N, C-alpha and C positions, 0 to 999 in steps of 0.2 A: 504494500499500499503506500502511498505517497499523497503528498498537498502539491499544490501549486498555485502562485497567483497568477492569473490571466492579465491580458491586455486593458480589461476593463476595472481590476482592482479585486475580483472576486477571487476568494480562496476555494479552490475546486479540489475535493479529494478524488483520487482515481483508486480503483481496485482493478488489477492487472496481474495477468500473470501467474494465477495460482487455481489449484484443482484439487479435488477430492478423488483419494484412491479409490482404484474401480471397488475394492471389496467393502468400501463403507458407503459407496453410492446407496441412496434409498434408506439411510438411515437416522437421517437428521442432520450427517457431519457438516454438510454443507451450509447450511441453515445457521449452525451453533458458527463456522467460522465467517459467514457474511456478519453475523449478528454481531461479534465481536470486532470484527473491522469496522465496523459500521462508530461503534463505540469509541474507538480509536480514534478515527476521524473527527468525531464530533466535538471530543476532548481536544482537539487540535484547533476548534476553532471554525472548520471550514463552513462554506455557505452553502455548497452542496456537494454532491458525492457521484462520479460516474463510474460507470463498469463498459468498456469496450470489447463487443462478442462479438465473433464470427457470423454472416451471415446463415451458414448454416447451424447454427447452435442449436442441441438441443431443446424441447418444446418445455421437458424436465427443467433445465436450468431456469429455463425464461419465468416458469411457474416457481422456483424457489427465490429468486430476485424478486417477484411481483408482489410475494407474500411477506416481504421485509420491507415494501413501499417502493420499489422502482418502476420506473414505467419508460416503456422507448420514447425518445425524443428526438433524433435526427436518425437519417440513413447516409450512410456514405458509399459512394460507387469509387471502385479502383482499376483503373487498366495497367496491366502489369507490360513490361518489355522485355 
């Protein structure tokens, strides 16, 4: 997790590059990790928290983040060379 001040002066927290081991999927571990990361970022005084996910992200993962208050706000398209 990290927090960065953007060009508008907002302090944005990011949850990136973390995962739950396969044997713990569906056992609530992801929600526990998300809850703790959110607590940490809130204690740092962030204005909001963002999670960058792959377009092909599993619906179950989206449900985990939805349960803790996240909602989609942007779609980013990329062309690779």
